[in-house]
C-alpha positions in Angstrom: 8.0 -0.3 3.7 8.6 -3.9 5.0 5.1 -4.1 6.5 2.8 -1.7 4.8 2.4 0.1 1.7 1.7 4.1 1.2 -0.2 5.2 -1.8 -1.3 8.6 -3.2 -4.0 7.9 -5.6 -6.7 9.8 -7.3 -10.3 7.9 -7.5 -13.0 9.3 -9.9 -16.2 9.7 -7.9 -18.0 6.9 -9.8 -15.8 4.4 -7.9 -15.7 3.7 -4.3 -12.7 3.5 -2.4 -13.6 -0.1 -1.3 -13.9 -1.2 -4.9 -10.6 0.4 -5.8 -8.6 -0.8 -2.9 -10.0 -4.4 -3.3 -9.1 -4.3 -7.0 -5.5 -3.1 -6.2 -5.1 -5.7 -3.5 -6.6 -8.6 -5.5 -4.5 -7.8 -8.7 -1.2 -7.1 -6.9 -1.7 -10.4 -4.7 -2.0 -12.2 -7.9 0.9 -10.8 -9.5 3.1 -11.3 -6.6 2.2 -14.7 -6.3 2.9 -15.4 -10.2 6.2 -13.4 -10.2 7.7 -14.2 -6.8 6.1 -17.3 -5.6 6.2 -19.3 -8.6 2.5 -20.1 -8.5 0.5 -20.6 -11.7 -3.1 -20.1 -10.3 -4.4 -17.3 -8.3 -4.9 -17.4 -4.5 -7.9 -19.4 -4.0 -9.5 -19.2 -0.4 -5.9 -17.8 0.8 -5.1 -14.5 2.4 -2.1 -12.5 1.0 -2.9 -8.8 2.2 -4.2 -7.9 5.6 -7.9 -7.4 5.6 -8.1 -3.5 6.4 -6.7 -0.3 5.1 -6.7 3.3 6.1 -7.9 6.1 3.8 -7.7 9.8 4.0 -8.8 12.7 1.8 -5.8 14.9 0.9 -7.0 18.3 -0.5 -4.7 21.3 -0.3 -2.0 19.1 1.5 -1.3 16.9 -1.5 2.5 18.2 -1.8 3.2 17.4 2.0 1.6 14.0 1.5 3.8 13.2 -1.5 7.0 14.4 0.5 6.0 12.1 3.4 5.4 9.0 1.3 8.7 9.8 -0.7 10.7 10.1 2.5 9.0 7.7 4.8 11.6 5.1 4.5 14.6 7.2 5.1 12.9 8.7 8.1 11.9 5.3 9.7 15.6 4.2 9.3 16.7 7.5 10.9 14.4 6.9 13.9 15.4 3.3 14.2 18.9 4.3 14.5 18.0 6.9 17.2 16.0 4.0 19.3 19.3 1.8 19.3 21.2 4.0 21.8 
């Protein structure tokens, strides 16, 4: 999505959600800065991602969540088109 990311990940119980999200946000910000912004150094005292995040457990509805994530961009475009009229 243009302004957010959907991810479906499995986190082993020995790691906290905050640890994993922090790791993903940190490493992806460094990678994006190096690959797309031409930076040779990491973000030091700068912000790339928003501070917060939303987490939910999946359980039996994993297939529904996977489908939602796969088709979210198409669905958002369809709804945006309906709002133009």
